C-alpha positions in Angstrom: -5.6 -6.9 20.0 -3.5 -6.1 16.9 0.1 -4.9 17.0 -0.6 -1.9 14.7 -3.7 0.3 14.3 -3.7 1.9 10.9 -5.5 5.2 11.2 -7.2 6.7 8.1 -8.9 10.1 8.2 -11.5 10.6 5.4 -13.5 13.5 4.1 -15.6 13.2 1.0 -13.2 10.9 -1.0 -14.7 7.4 -1.1 -12.9 6.4 -4.3 -9.5 7.4 -3.0 -10.3 5.7 0.3 -11.2 2.5 -1.6 -7.9 2.5 -3.4 -6.0 3.1 -0.1 -7.8 0.2 1.6 -7.2 -2.0 -1.3 -3.4 -1.5 -0.9 -3.7 -2.8 2.6 -4.9 -6.2 1.3 -1.4 -7.0 -0.1 0.6 -6.1 3.1 3.1 -8.8 4.1 2.6 -7.8 7.7 -0.9 -8.9 8.8 -1.3 -8.1 12.5 -3.1 -4.8 12.1 -6.5 -3.2 12.6 -7.8 -0.5 10.2 -9.5 2.4 11.9 -11.3 4.8 9.6 -12.7 8.2 10.7 -15.2 9.6 8.1 -16.1 13.3 8.3 -18.2 13.3 5.2 -21.5 15.1 6.0 -23.7 14.1 3.1 -23.2 10.3 3.1 -21.3 7.5 4.8 -18.1 6.7 2.9 -18.1 3.1 4.3 -21.5 2.5 2.5 -20.3 3.5 -1.0 -20.1 0.4 -3.2 -16.3 0.6 -4.0 -15.4 1.1 -0.3 -17.8 -1.7 0.8 -16.2 -4.1 -1.7 -12.6 -3.5 -0.6 -13.6 -3.6 3.1 -15.2 -7.0 2.5 -12.0 -8.2 0.8 -9.9 -6.9 3.7 -12.1 -8.6 6.2 -11.9 -11.9 4.3 -8.2 -11.8 5.0 -9.0 -11.5 8.7 -8.3 -7.9 9.2 -10.4 -6.1 11.8 -11.9 -2.8 10.7 -13.5 0.0 12.7 -15.4 2.8 11.0 -16.3 5.9 12.9 -18.5 8.8 11.8 -16.8 11.9 13.3 -18.7 15.2 13.1 -18.6 18.1 13.2 -15.5 18.8 11.2 -13.1 20.8 13.3 -9.9 20.6 11.2 -7.3 18.0 10.5 -5.4 18.2 13.8 -8.6 17.5 15.7 -9.5 14.7 13.3 -6.1 13.1 13.8 -6.4 13.4 17.6 -9.8 11.7 17.4 -8.1 8.8 15.6 -5.3 8.6 18.1 -7.9 8.4 20.9 -9.2 5.2 19.2 -5.8 3.4 19.3 -5.6 0.2 21.4 -2.5 -1.3 19.7 1.1 -0.7 20.9 1.8 1.1 17.5 -0.2 3.4 15.3 0.3 4.3 11.6 -1.4 7.3 10.1 -2.3 6.7 6.5 -3.8 9.4 4.4 -6.8 8.4 2.3 -5.1 8.9 -1.0 -2.0 6.6 -0.7 -1.2 3.3 -2.3 1.2 1.4 -0.2 3.8 -1.1 -1.5 3.3 -4.5 0.1 6.3 -4.1 2.5 5.6 -0.7 4.0 3.8 -1.7 7.3 6.4 -4.3 8.0 9.3 -1.9 7.2 8.0 0.8 9.4 7.3 -1.5 12.3 10.7 -3.0 12.0 12.3 0.4 12.0 10.6 1.7 15.1 11.3 -1.5 17.0 14.9 -1.8 16.0 15.7 1.9 16.6 13.7 2.1 19.9 12.4 5.5 18.9 9.0 7.0 19.2 8.2 7.9 15.6 9.2 6.9 12.1 8.0 8.3 8.8 8.0 7.3 5.2 7.4 8.8 1.9 5.2 5.9 1.1 3.3 7.3 -1.9 4.2 6.5 -5.5 4.0 10.1 -6.7 7.8 10.3 -7.1 8.3 6.9 -8.8 9.6 8.5 -12.0 12.1 10.7 -10.2 13.3 8.6 -7.3 16.9 10.0 -7.2 15.9 13.5 -6.4 13.5 12.5 -3.6 15.6 9.8 -1.8 17.2 10.8 1.4 19.7 8.9 3.6 18.5 8.9 7.2 20.9 8.3 10.0 20.0 7.4 13.6 
């Protein structure tokens, strides 16, 4: 069993999903399992060539991957609850299907939750603010 289950909800965005999965390949922390829940009705995102390629690369690094087809669509809250119901690891990380993670993010979040002994940590992990970091940075005190 992995220490962290990385939960990725997906609906009809295989290209974005492929990029997100690709960013997991470079994570410095490796004890994680990827759990994808696909709610795309017309096709299976996990069978699209780009997604298949990055899944193969992630598996070659020893990362376990689960892909679930979860229909019917009942909203994001229900979709996230479905993913939480799949968790077997002591920690879970929700990761939207349109993010690119820096290589240190999984380790940094795990370290924070363990050191602080809290039940939840969050991170503005996307790179959308990279040009304007000063206006989006916040100091967080425990």
